[in-house]
N, C-alpha and C positions, 0 to 999 in steps of 0.2 A: 308677198314678196314677188316684185316683178324682176325678170331677168332679161338682160340684153345677151343674146347668144349668137356666135359666130355660125351661120348657118352652113357653111363647108365643112367645120369640123364638129359642131355640136358643143364646143367650149364655152362655158359661161365666162363672158367679159365682165359683167358687173351685176351686182344685184341691187336693187332700190327698193326702199320701204314703201309701201302703199299709203297714201293719206286718207284719212277718215273723211265722211262727207263735210263735216264742219270745216275741216281745214281747207278742203277743196273750194267751198263756198268761199271762205275768206280771201283765199288766193284770187279768186275770180272777182269778187268785189274790189279788191285792192287794185287789180288790173285795170278794171273798169273806171275807177276813180282816177287813176293815173292818166287813162287815155282820155279823159274829160280834160284834164289840164294840158296834156300834149297837143291836142287838137287847137287850143287857143293860141298856142305859140307860133310865131311867124317862122318861115324857112331859116330865116337868118338865124333866129334863136335855137333851132332844132339842129343846125349845121355842125357846131362843135360836139354835141353829143353823137351824132352819126359819124363824123370822122374819128372820134375815140374809139367807138364800136368798130370801125374798119381797121383802126391800128391794132385792136386786140385780136380780131379774127386774122389779120395777116400775121401777126406774131405767134399765133398758134396754128398756122396754116398745116405745118407737116403732121403735127398730133391730131388734128381734127380730120385730116384725109386719111391718116391711118385708122381711126376709130371708125369712120365712114366705109372703109374698105373691109375692116372686120366685121361690121353688122351687116354687110350687103353680100 
C-alpha cells in the first residue's frame, strides 16, 4: 500500500494499491504503443486532444490545487 501524506500534519490523504510487476510492465507497454501512434499525428490532429485535456484541468483547478497544497 502506498500512502499520500500531508507532511504538515502527518494525515493520510489517500492510500493506493501497489501494482505487481506484470501490471506495471503492461501499463508501460501500453503507454509505449500509444506514444508510437501519437508521434505519427500532426499538430493539427493532436490539438483537439490537448484542448480537451486543458479544459479538464481548468475545470478541476481548485481541487487539484488543494490536493497539491496538502501533499506539499
